[in-house]
C-alpha beads as a LAMMPS data file, in Angstrom:
LAMMPS data file: protein, C-alpha beads

402 atoms
401 bonds

1 atom types
1 bond types

-500.0 500.0 xlo xhi
-500.0 500.0 ylo yhi
-500.0 500.0 zlo zhi

Masses

1 110.0

Atoms # bond

1 1 1 126.061 156.111 -36.691
2 1 1 126.772 158.230 -39.748
3 1 1 126.068 161.957 -39.718
4 1 1 123.999 163.779 -42.312
5 1 1 126.847 165.976 -43.593
6 1 1 129.645 163.449 -43.234
7 1 1 132.089 163.933 -46.111
8 1 1 131.122 167.586 -46.686
9 1 1 134.088 169.957 -46.372
10 1 1 133.445 173.572 -45.377
11 1 1 136.029 176.364 -45.631
12 1 1 135.005 178.829 -42.944
13 1 1 136.298 182.393 -43.422
14 1 1 133.828 183.794 -40.875
15 1 1 134.292 185.691 -37.630
16 1 1 132.287 187.070 -34.711
17 1 1 128.770 185.532 -34.509
18 1 1 126.481 185.098 -37.520
19 1 1 128.975 183.266 -39.749
20 1 1 130.586 181.110 -37.037
21 1 1 127.170 180.005 -35.751
22 1 1 126.164 178.917 -39.261
23 1 1 129.323 176.893 -39.830
24 1 1 129.102 175.424 -36.324
25 1 1 125.655 174.091 -37.182
26 1 1 127.136 172.426 -40.268
27 1 1 129.870 170.944 -38.082
28 1 1 127.286 169.657 -35.604
29 1 1 125.795 167.663 -38.497
30 1 1 129.139 166.088 -39.348
31 1 1 130.708 168.466 -41.882
32 1 1 134.485 168.885 -41.733
33 1 1 134.661 172.611 -40.977
34 1 1 138.100 174.163 -41.512
35 1 1 138.155 177.574 -39.880
36 1 1 140.532 179.885 -41.753
37 1 1 141.748 182.460 -39.238
38 1 1 143.703 185.676 -39.393
39 1 1 147.435 184.996 -39.125
40 1 1 148.707 185.667 -35.612
41 1 1 145.459 186.879 -34.019
42 1 1 142.596 184.802 -35.429
43 1 1 138.868 185.471 -35.182
44 1 1 138.111 188.884 -33.606
45 1 1 135.975 187.078 -31.013
46 1 1 139.097 185.441 -29.566
47 1 1 139.902 188.830 -28.052
48 1 1 136.428 189.642 -26.708
49 1 1 134.719 188.499 -23.518
50 1 1 132.109 189.441 -20.909
51 1 1 132.867 190.897 -17.462
52 1 1 136.582 190.970 -18.401
53 1 1 136.738 187.274 -17.502
54 1 1 138.199 184.424 -19.548
55 1 1 137.388 180.711 -19.492
56 1 1 141.060 179.710 -19.346
57 1 1 144.062 181.944 -20.001
58 1 1 142.968 183.840 -23.129
59 1 1 140.085 181.549 -24.141
60 1 1 137.012 183.679 -24.817
61 1 1 133.489 182.452 -24.006
62 1 1 132.297 184.446 -27.038
63 1 1 134.606 182.470 -29.342
64 1 1 134.128 179.112 -27.652
65 1 1 130.328 179.306 -27.858
66 1 1 130.197 179.518 -31.665
67 1 1 133.199 177.492 -32.830
68 1 1 132.923 173.879 -31.699
69 1 1 133.240 171.030 -34.192
70 1 1 135.814 172.928 -36.261
71 1 1 139.484 172.650 -37.090
72 1 1 141.563 175.830 -37.201
73 1 1 144.248 176.853 -39.652
74 1 1 145.819 180.314 -39.260
75 1 1 147.299 181.553 -42.537
76 1 1 148.760 184.790 -43.865
77 1 1 146.149 185.140 -46.614
78 1 1 147.949 188.102 -48.192
79 1 1 151.108 186.122 -48.891
80 1 1 151.502 184.144 -52.104
81 1 1 152.264 180.970 -50.145
82 1 1 149.183 181.543 -47.989
83 1 1 147.001 181.970 -51.068
84 1 1 148.463 178.804 -52.547
85 1 1 147.461 176.847 -49.417
86 1 1 143.900 178.113 -49.476
87 1 1 143.432 177.618 -53.212
88 1 1 144.546 174.018 -52.728
89 1 1 141.954 173.587 -49.969
90 1 1 139.280 175.030 -52.268
91 1 1 139.956 172.245 -54.793
92 1 1 138.312 169.664 -52.511
93 1 1 135.902 171.925 -50.593
94 1 1 132.131 171.716 -50.912
95 1 1 131.165 174.954 -49.183
96 1 1 132.873 178.289 -48.568
97 1 1 131.318 180.743 -46.122
98 1 1 132.382 184.295 -45.279
99 1 1 130.854 187.284 -43.477
100 1 1 133.233 190.144 -44.212
101 1 1 131.985 193.435 -45.604
102 1 1 131.088 193.139 -49.294
103 1 1 134.172 193.339 -51.495
104 1 1 136.731 192.217 -48.898
105 1 1 137.006 188.617 -50.112
106 1 1 137.347 189.779 -53.718
107 1 1 140.181 192.139 -52.762
108 1 1 141.936 189.309 -50.920
109 1 1 141.621 187.049 -53.958
110 1 1 138.926 184.724 -52.603
111 1 1 135.739 185.984 -54.253
112 1 1 133.158 183.627 -55.720
113 1 1 134.272 183.910 -59.331
114 1 1 137.900 183.203 -58.398
115 1 1 137.047 180.138 -56.321
116 1 1 134.468 178.907 -58.841
117 1 1 137.238 178.856 -61.464
118 1 1 139.205 176.531 -59.166
119 1 1 136.205 174.394 -58.169
120 1 1 133.104 174.822 -60.375
121 1 1 130.928 172.848 -57.928
122 1 1 131.668 175.119 -54.972
123 1 1 128.762 176.471 -52.912
124 1 1 129.764 179.946 -51.757
125 1 1 127.764 181.734 -49.059
126 1 1 128.344 185.398 -48.203
127 1 1 126.562 186.724 -45.119
128 1 1 126.606 190.521 -44.827
129 1 1 124.935 193.146 -42.683
130 1 1 122.866 195.077 -45.210
131 1 1 123.259 193.228 -48.508
132 1 1 125.992 193.149 -51.125
133 1 1 125.103 196.522 -52.675
134 1 1 122.818 199.509 -52.132
135 1 1 122.952 202.770 -50.148
136 1 1 124.190 201.102 -46.923
137 1 1 127.011 199.204 -48.627
138 1 1 129.848 201.013 -46.846
139 1 1 128.208 201.031 -43.418
140 1 1 129.239 198.604 -40.666
141 1 1 126.618 195.871 -40.440
142 1 1 126.042 194.670 -36.869
143 1 1 123.159 193.079 -34.963
144 1 1 122.087 196.081 -32.851
145 1 1 122.312 198.439 -35.822
146 1 1 120.128 196.101 -37.863
147 1 1 117.648 195.679 -35.002
148 1 1 117.234 199.443 -35.143
149 1 1 116.764 199.806 -38.908
150 1 1 114.396 196.818 -39.060
151 1 1 112.101 198.280 -36.410
152 1 1 112.701 195.427 -33.963
153 1 1 113.823 197.748 -31.151
154 1 1 110.401 199.397 -31.222
155 1 1 108.484 196.163 -30.617
156 1 1 109.671 195.339 -27.084
157 1 1 109.062 197.091 -23.789
158 1 1 106.552 199.778 -22.884
159 1 1 105.571 202.812 -24.936
160 1 1 107.326 205.009 -22.368
161 1 1 110.627 203.121 -22.637
162 1 1 111.880 204.414 -25.959
163 1 1 113.665 201.872 -28.165
164 1 1 114.412 198.575 -26.364
165 1 1 117.173 196.396 -27.810
166 1 1 116.541 192.653 -27.828
167 1 1 118.484 190.907 -25.079
168 1 1 120.290 188.605 -27.507
169 1 1 121.916 188.935 -30.938
170 1 1 118.802 187.579 -32.597
171 1 1 119.473 189.090 -36.038
172 1 1 122.864 187.375 -36.191
173 1 1 121.375 184.075 -35.136
174 1 1 118.367 184.209 -37.466
175 1 1 120.590 185.030 -40.439
176 1 1 122.875 182.152 -39.463
177 1 1 119.861 179.835 -39.621
178 1 1 118.802 181.280 -42.971
179 1 1 122.327 180.816 -44.320
180 1 1 122.366 177.157 -43.268
181 1 1 118.885 176.703 -44.723
182 1 1 120.184 177.997 -48.084
183 1 1 123.429 175.987 -47.932
184 1 1 121.581 172.721 -47.276
185 1 1 119.210 173.452 -50.161
186 1 1 122.195 174.186 -52.427
187 1 1 123.882 170.930 -51.406
188 1 1 120.684 169.035 -52.220
189 1 1 120.423 170.767 -55.607
190 1 1 124.057 170.023 -56.382
191 1 1 123.547 166.383 -55.442
192 1 1 120.903 166.133 -58.164
193 1 1 122.509 168.354 -60.817
194 1 1 126.231 168.633 -60.052
195 1 1 125.913 172.434 -60.137
196 1 1 127.256 174.701 -57.363
197 1 1 126.064 178.240 -56.732
198 1 1 126.529 181.525 -54.900
199 1 1 124.363 182.381 -51.876
200 1 1 124.008 185.879 -50.418
201 1 1 122.254 186.417 -47.087
202 1 1 122.102 189.504 -44.904
203 1 1 121.074 190.542 -41.415
204 1 1 118.564 193.181 -42.500
205 1 1 116.471 190.866 -44.669
206 1 1 116.482 188.197 -41.957
207 1 1 115.565 190.723 -39.259
208 1 1 112.571 191.843 -41.279
209 1 1 111.601 188.268 -42.180
210 1 1 111.332 187.211 -38.544
211 1 1 108.805 190.039 -38.098
212 1 1 106.787 188.926 -41.133
213 1 1 103.530 188.517 -39.205
214 1 1 103.737 192.120 -38.039
215 1 1 104.734 193.526 -41.432
216 1 1 101.997 191.546 -43.191
217 1 1 99.440 193.110 -40.856
218 1 1 100.844 196.625 -41.228
219 1 1 101.072 196.496 -45.009
220 1 1 97.815 194.685 -45.734
221 1 1 95.465 195.905 -43.015
222 1 1 96.803 199.431 -42.650
223 1 1 97.103 198.814 -38.911
224 1 1 99.852 200.505 -36.913
225 1 1 101.125 198.628 -33.872
226 1 1 101.533 200.675 -30.708
227 1 1 103.404 199.374 -27.715
228 1 1 101.443 199.015 -24.481
229 1 1 102.063 201.097 -21.364
230 1 1 102.097 197.933 -19.217
231 1 1 103.806 194.544 -19.409
232 1 1 101.758 193.194 -22.325
233 1 1 104.231 191.135 -24.349
234 1 1 103.518 192.178 -27.944
235 1 1 102.260 195.456 -29.434
236 1 1 99.609 193.607 -31.443
237 1 1 98.151 191.575 -28.590
238 1 1 95.490 192.294 -26.037
239 1 1 95.325 191.149 -22.424
240 1 1 96.334 188.886 -20.790
241 1 1 99.368 188.284 -23.097
242 1 1 102.347 189.316 -20.953
243 1 1 104.398 188.833 -17.802
244 1 1 103.018 189.423 -14.307
245 1 1 104.634 189.812 -10.914
246 1 1 103.802 187.214 -8.280
247 1 1 104.615 187.245 -4.563
248 1 1 107.998 185.615 -5.215
249 1 1 108.819 186.158 -8.905
250 1 1 107.061 186.410 -12.251
251 1 1 104.675 184.391 -14.357
252 1 1 103.944 184.637 -18.084
253 1 1 100.411 184.277 -19.434
254 1 1 99.991 183.745 -23.187
255 1 1 96.849 183.236 -25.273
256 1 1 94.214 181.938 -22.853
257 1 1 90.390 181.777 -22.957
258 1 1 89.197 184.764 -20.958
259 1 1 86.444 182.949 -19.077
260 1 1 89.010 180.405 -17.811
261 1 1 91.345 183.232 -16.839
262 1 1 88.566 184.858 -14.827
263 1 1 87.958 181.545 -13.058
264 1 1 91.649 181.149 -12.248
265 1 1 91.962 184.692 -10.904
266 1 1 88.789 184.311 -8.844
267 1 1 87.350 187.727 -9.733
268 1 1 84.044 187.541 -11.639
269 1 1 84.050 191.307 -12.193
270 1 1 86.726 190.759 -14.850
271 1 1 84.138 188.962 -17.027
272 1 1 83.041 192.388 -18.310
273 1 1 86.167 192.450 -20.503
274 1 1 85.300 189.201 -22.327
275 1 1 85.487 190.577 -25.853
276 1 1 88.573 190.476 -28.152
277 1 1 88.445 194.164 -29.055
278 1 1 87.939 195.184 -25.429
279 1 1 90.844 192.989 -24.346
280 1 1 92.998 194.917 -26.820
281 1 1 91.631 198.426 -26.300
282 1 1 91.764 198.188 -22.498
283 1 1 94.807 195.910 -22.282
284 1 1 96.764 198.194 -19.937
285 1 1 93.840 198.648 -17.562
286 1 1 93.246 194.887 -17.555
287 1 1 96.957 194.135 -17.116
288 1 1 97.191 196.053 -13.845
289 1 1 94.012 194.466 -12.522
290 1 1 95.427 191.010 -13.242
291 1 1 98.794 191.852 -11.684
292 1 1 97.161 193.124 -8.502
293 1 1 95.759 189.605 -8.129
294 1 1 98.852 187.633 -9.211
295 1 1 100.917 189.434 -6.549
296 1 1 98.863 187.685 -3.866
297 1 1 100.251 184.175 -4.518
298 1 1 103.557 182.545 -5.370
299 1 1 104.546 181.594 -8.902
300 1 1 104.188 177.878 -8.098
301 1 1 100.730 178.422 -6.641
302 1 1 99.581 180.222 -9.799
303 1 1 101.114 177.530 -12.005
304 1 1 99.156 174.858 -10.179
305 1 1 95.893 176.799 -10.466
306 1 1 96.271 177.932 -14.064
307 1 1 97.775 174.763 -15.499
308 1 1 94.938 172.893 -13.788
309 1 1 92.584 174.887 -16.044
310 1 1 94.783 174.258 -19.107
311 1 1 95.792 177.908 -19.366
312 1 1 98.923 178.851 -21.300
313 1 1 101.298 179.888 -18.530
314 1 1 104.914 179.453 -17.483
315 1 1 107.405 180.527 -14.880
316 1 1 109.834 183.330 -15.795
317 1 1 113.400 182.084 -15.313
318 1 1 116.510 184.150 -14.839
319 1 1 119.232 182.911 -17.199
320 1 1 121.203 181.486 -14.287
321 1 1 118.149 179.418 -13.286
322 1 1 117.523 177.878 -16.708
323 1 1 119.996 175.015 -16.184
324 1 1 117.905 173.725 -13.266
325 1 1 114.561 173.844 -15.065
326 1 1 113.077 170.310 -15.060
327 1 1 112.304 170.301 -18.794
328 1 1 115.756 171.661 -19.647
329 1 1 117.319 168.847 -17.605
330 1 1 115.061 166.265 -19.253
331 1 1 115.965 167.543 -22.744
332 1 1 119.710 167.350 -21.938
333 1 1 119.992 170.920 -23.215
334 1 1 123.413 171.433 -21.593
335 1 1 126.267 168.939 -21.842
336 1 1 129.879 168.786 -20.687
337 1 1 132.828 168.549 -23.066
338 1 1 136.606 168.699 -22.627
339 1 1 138.677 171.607 -23.946
340 1 1 142.500 171.254 -24.166
341 1 1 143.135 174.473 -22.234
342 1 1 139.948 175.050 -20.265
343 1 1 139.300 171.468 -19.191
344 1 1 135.651 170.593 -18.603
345 1 1 133.250 173.186 -20.016
346 1 1 129.466 173.159 -20.229
347 1 1 127.914 173.900 -23.622
348 1 1 124.435 174.050 -25.112
349 1 1 123.572 170.812 -26.853
350 1 1 122.402 170.373 -30.453
351 1 1 118.753 171.520 -30.289
352 1 1 117.140 168.681 -32.243
353 1 1 117.422 164.902 -32.680
354 1 1 117.638 162.766 -35.827
355 1 1 116.865 159.056 -35.797
356 1 1 119.359 157.997 -38.479
357 1 1 122.029 160.720 -38.639
358 1 1 122.186 162.464 -35.261
359 1 1 124.290 165.535 -34.683
360 1 1 127.312 165.201 -32.434
361 1 1 129.672 167.461 -30.524
362 1 1 132.994 165.854 -31.337
363 1 1 135.381 168.804 -30.935
364 1 1 135.564 171.802 -28.611
365 1 1 136.415 175.204 -30.082
366 1 1 139.947 175.038 -31.551
367 1 1 143.061 176.835 -30.419
368 1 1 144.394 179.252 -33.016
369 1 1 145.802 177.298 -35.951
370 1 1 145.714 174.138 -33.830
371 1 1 144.956 171.872 -36.775
372 1 1 147.088 173.633 -39.364
373 1 1 149.752 170.904 -39.640
374 1 1 147.235 168.051 -40.050
375 1 1 145.181 170.025 -42.592
376 1 1 148.314 170.777 -44.607
377 1 1 149.361 167.121 -44.512
378 1 1 145.952 166.174 -45.897
379 1 1 146.539 168.323 -49.001
380 1 1 150.043 166.986 -49.611
381 1 1 152.480 169.111 -47.594
382 1 1 155.417 167.298 -46.022
383 1 1 156.469 167.836 -42.425
384 1 1 159.557 169.758 -43.590
385 1 1 157.377 172.058 -45.709
386 1 1 155.016 172.609 -42.779
387 1 1 157.935 173.427 -40.476
388 1 1 159.204 175.911 -43.060
389 1 1 155.781 177.588 -43.316
390 1 1 155.723 178.038 -39.550
391 1 1 159.332 179.267 -39.437
392 1 1 158.646 181.750 -42.245
393 1 1 155.605 183.123 -40.396
394 1 1 153.079 181.979 -43.016
395 1 1 151.018 179.929 -40.546
396 1 1 150.359 180.228 -36.817
397 1 1 150.086 177.075 -34.723
398 1 1 149.106 177.395 -31.060
399 1 1 150.251 174.491 -28.912
400 1 1 149.611 173.668 -25.278
401 1 1 153.290 173.359 -24.484
402 1 1 154.241 176.669 -26.071

Bonds

1 1 1 2
2 1 2 3
3 1 3 4
4 1 4 5
5 1 5 6
6 1 6 7
7 1 7 8
8 1 8 9
9 1 9 10
10 1 10 11
11 1 11 12
12 1 12 13
13 1 13 14
14 1 14 15
15 1 15 16
16 1 16 17
17 1 17 18
18 1 18 19
19 1 19 20
20 1 20 21
21 1 21 22
22 1 22 23
23 1 23 24
24 1 24 25
25 1 25 26
26 1 26 27
27 1 27 28
28 1 28 29
29 1 29 30
30 1 30 31
31 1 31 32
32 1 32 33
33 1 33 34
34 1 34 35
35 1 35 36
36 1 36 37
37 1 37 38
38 1 38 39
39 1 39 40
40 1 40 41
41 1 41 42
42 1 42 43
43 1 43 44
44 1 44 45
45 1 45 46
46 1 46 47
47 1 47 48
48 1 48 49
49 1 49 50
50 1 50 51
51 1 51 52
52 1 52 53
53 1 53 54
54 1 54 55
55 1 55 56
56 1 56 57
57 1 57 58
58 1 58 59
59 1 59 60
60 1 60 61
61 1 61 62
62 1 62 63
63 1 63 64
64 1 64 65
65 1 65 66
66 1 66 67
67 1 67 68
68 1 68 69
69 1 69 70
70 1 70 71
71 1 71 72
72 1 72 73
73 1 73 74
74 1 74 75
75 1 75 76
76 1 76 77
77 1 77 78
78 1 78 79
79 1 79 80
80 1 80 81
81 1 81 82
82 1 82 83
83 1 83 84
84 1 84 85
85 1 85 86
86 1 86 87
87 1 87 88
88 1 88 89
89 1 89 90
90 1 90 91
91 1 91 92
92 1 92 93
93 1 93 94
94 1 94 95
95 1 95 96
96 1 96 97
97 1 97 98
98 1 98 99
99 1 99 100
100 1 100 101
101 1 101 102
102 1 102 103
103 1 103 104
104 1 104 105
105 1 105 106
106 1 106 107
107 1 107 108
108 1 108 109
109 1 109 110
110 1 110 111
111 1 111 112
112 1 112 113
113 1 113 114
114 1 114 115
115 1 115 116
116 1 116 117
117 1 117 118
118 1 118 119
119 1 119 120
120 1 120 121
121 1 121 122
122 1 122 123
123 1 123 124
124 1 124 125
125 1 125 126
126 1 126 127
127 1 127 128
128 1 128 129
129 1 129 130
130 1 130 131
131 1 131 132
132 1 132 133
133 1 133 134
134 1 134 135
135 1 135 136
136 1 136 137
137 1 137 138
138 1 138 139
139 1 139 140
140 1 140 141
141 1 141 142
142 1 142 143
143 1 143 144
144 1 144 145
145 1 145 146
146 1 146 147
147 1 147 148
148 1 148 149
149 1 149 150
150 1 150 151
151 1 151 152
152 1 152 153
153 1 153 154
154 1 154 155
155 1 155 156
156 1 156 157
157 1 157 158
158 1 158 159
159 1 159 160
160 1 160 161
161 1 161 162
162 1 162 163
163 1 163 164
164 1 164 165
165 1 165 166
166 1 166 167
167 1 167 168
168 1 168 169
169 1 169 170
170 1 170 171
171 1 171 172
172 1 172 173
173 1 173 174
174 1 174 175
175 1 175 176
176 1 176 177
177 1 177 178
178 1 178 179
179 1 179 180
180 1 180 181
181 1 181 182
182 1 182 183
183 1 183 184
184 1 184 185
185 1 185 186
186 1 186 187
187 1 187 188
188 1 188 189
189 1 189 190
190 1 190 191
191 1 191 192
192 1 192 193
193 1 193 194
194 1 194 195
195 1 195 196
196 1 196 197
197 1 197 198
198 1 198 199
199 1 199 200
200 1 200 201
201 1 201 202
202 1 202 203
203 1 203 204
204 1 204 205
205 1 205 206
206 1 206 207
207 1 207 208
208 1 208 209
209 1 209 210
210 1 210 211
211 1 211 212
212 1 212 213
213 1 213 214
214 1 214 215
215 1 215 216
216 1 216 217
217 1 217 218
218 1 218 219
219 1 219 220
220 1 220 221
221 1 221 222
222 1 222 223
223 1 223 224
224 1 224 225
225 1 225 226
226 1 226 227
227 1 227 228
228 1 228 229
229 1 229 230
230 1 230 231
231 1 231 232
232 1 232 233
233 1 233 234
234 1 234 235
235 1 235 236
236 1 236 237
237 1 237 238
238 1 238 239
239 1 239 240
240 1 240 241
241 1 241 242
242 1 242 243
243 1 243 244
244 1 244 245
245 1 245 246
246 1 246 247
247 1 247 248
248 1 248 249
249 1 249 250
250 1 250 251
251 1 251 252
252 1 252 253
253 1 253 254
254 1 254 255
255 1 255 256
256 1 256 257
257 1 257 258
258 1 258 259
259 1 259 260
260 1 260 261
261 1 261 262
262 1 262 263
263 1 263 264
264 1 264 265
265 1 265 266
266 1 266 267
267 1 267 268
268 1 268 269
269 1 269 270
270 1 270 271
271 1 271 272
272 1 272 273
273 1 273 274
274 1 274 275
275 1 275 276
276 1 276 277
277 1 277 278
278 1 278 279
279 1 279 280
280 1 280 281
281 1 281 282
282 1 282 283
283 1 283 284
284 1 284 285
285 1 285 286
286 1 286 287
287 1 287 288
288 1 288 289
289 1 289 290
290 1 290 291
291 1 291 292
292 1 292 293
293 1 293 294
294 1 294 295
295 1 295 296
296 1 296 297
297 1 297 298
298 1 298 299
299 1 299 300
300 1 300 301
301 1 301 302
302 1 302 303
303 1 303 304
304 1 304 305
305 1 305 306
306 1 306 307
307 1 307 308
308 1 308 309
309 1 309 310
310 1 310 311
311 1 311 312
312 1 312 313
313 1 313 314
314 1 314 315
315 1 315 316
316 1 316 317
317 1 317 318
318 1 318 319
319 1 319 320
320 1 320 321
321 1 321 322
322 1 322 323
323 1 323 324
324 1 324 325
325 1 325 326
326 1 326 327
327 1 327 328
328 1 328 329
329 1 329 330
330 1 330 331
331 1 331 332
332 1 332 333
333 1 333 334
334 1 334 335
335 1 335 336
336 1 336 337
337 1 337 338
338 1 338 339
339 1 339 340
340 1 340 341
341 1 341 342
342 1 342 343
343 1 343 344
344 1 344 345
345 1 345 346
346 1 346 347
347 1 347 348
348 1 348 349
349 1 349 350
350 1 350 351
351 1 351 352
352 1 352 353
353 1 353 354
354 1 354 355
355 1 355 356
356 1 356 357
357 1 357 358
358 1 358 359
359 1 359 360
360 1 360 361
361 1 361 362
362 1 362 363
363 1 363 364
364 1 364 365
365 1 365 366
366 1 366 367
367 1 367 368
368 1 368 369
369 1 369 370
370 1 370 371
371 1 371 372
372 1 372 373
373 1 373 374
374 1 374 375
375 1 375 376
376 1 376 377
377 1 377 378
378 1 378 379
379 1 379 380
380 1 380 381
381 1 381 382
382 1 382 383
383 1 383 384
384 1 384 385
385 1 385 386
386 1 386 387
387 1 387 388
388 1 388 389
389 1 389 390
390 1 390 391
391 1 391 392
392 1 392 393
393 1 393 394
394 1 394 395
395 1 395 396
396 1 396 397
397 1 397 398
398 1 398 399
399 1 399 400
400 1 400 401
401 1 401 402
């Protein structure tokens, strides 16, 4: 079956997380993503890992997670020959994406105006931390820093906890989604008009946008959210919204009719709280009363009782348990692929299906410059010229037998 972005060529100048995730999504949909990496060392994420452990030799889980379905070319972008290679690739590219600090690509000779002069139909997406100008222009832009400025770190945890960072790089990932959203719209517009364009996304705007419900309330109702003292899951919600300890784990209770909750818990005295304002004002008091009851049974026992009453509840999984969750297994959320150095590795699958143009994982993350020779051949370089580029230290090509 054909893929939705088959025939679309993406030049990927990104590194770390937000940019690589965006271009990986394009690759999952069939785009030919050519990852342009730093000569000799590549994407910064190639040198970063968790627990000081590597998947195979120097293969980083951080890099491998965000760089499947791509080909890698490692070029000395500061050399004239390196620039010549990349300008030639731009001639037939549809999309260019980068996430350096504002101004870096222009200084290297790969800014939008320069590439537009080579290919007027190019769609050029820059993803920054704070935006492409303004008072924070020279600051490093990184997920945790943006969580802090956007107020996100003050929405999780208890009021006594101080700021609580989100347990995932959500700002990076949301801005990656917004970047892809804009790129797909630009491709659609170009299909109808033949006109390319420049796209600028940033972590801060995306971080604020994913809190839009909260900011709408604050700015239009004059209401200030205060975090609970208990395990209520959102500063704007009343009881029972939160996570509760059971005799063998935890259970999460979301929006649920209070009279049904009282029935499930088996304590009619809780009916006195059956009023939306009371459930908010006394949410901490109610939380601890509920948890005193949930501790008396196992998670599975509570699931059976509460789901039987059509309450909104779920088990709380540790990350290492997620793979064995029945719905996760049914959805085929994790799949196995082969990597040339690491062998069989398990990856998260494409998170949606398409009836006519399904996504596909056709390549593992690339070795540094692995596809440089074939990419160069595609734009007219001979084998002798490619050998000379490698000998003259213009390109890096990592091979298994090296």
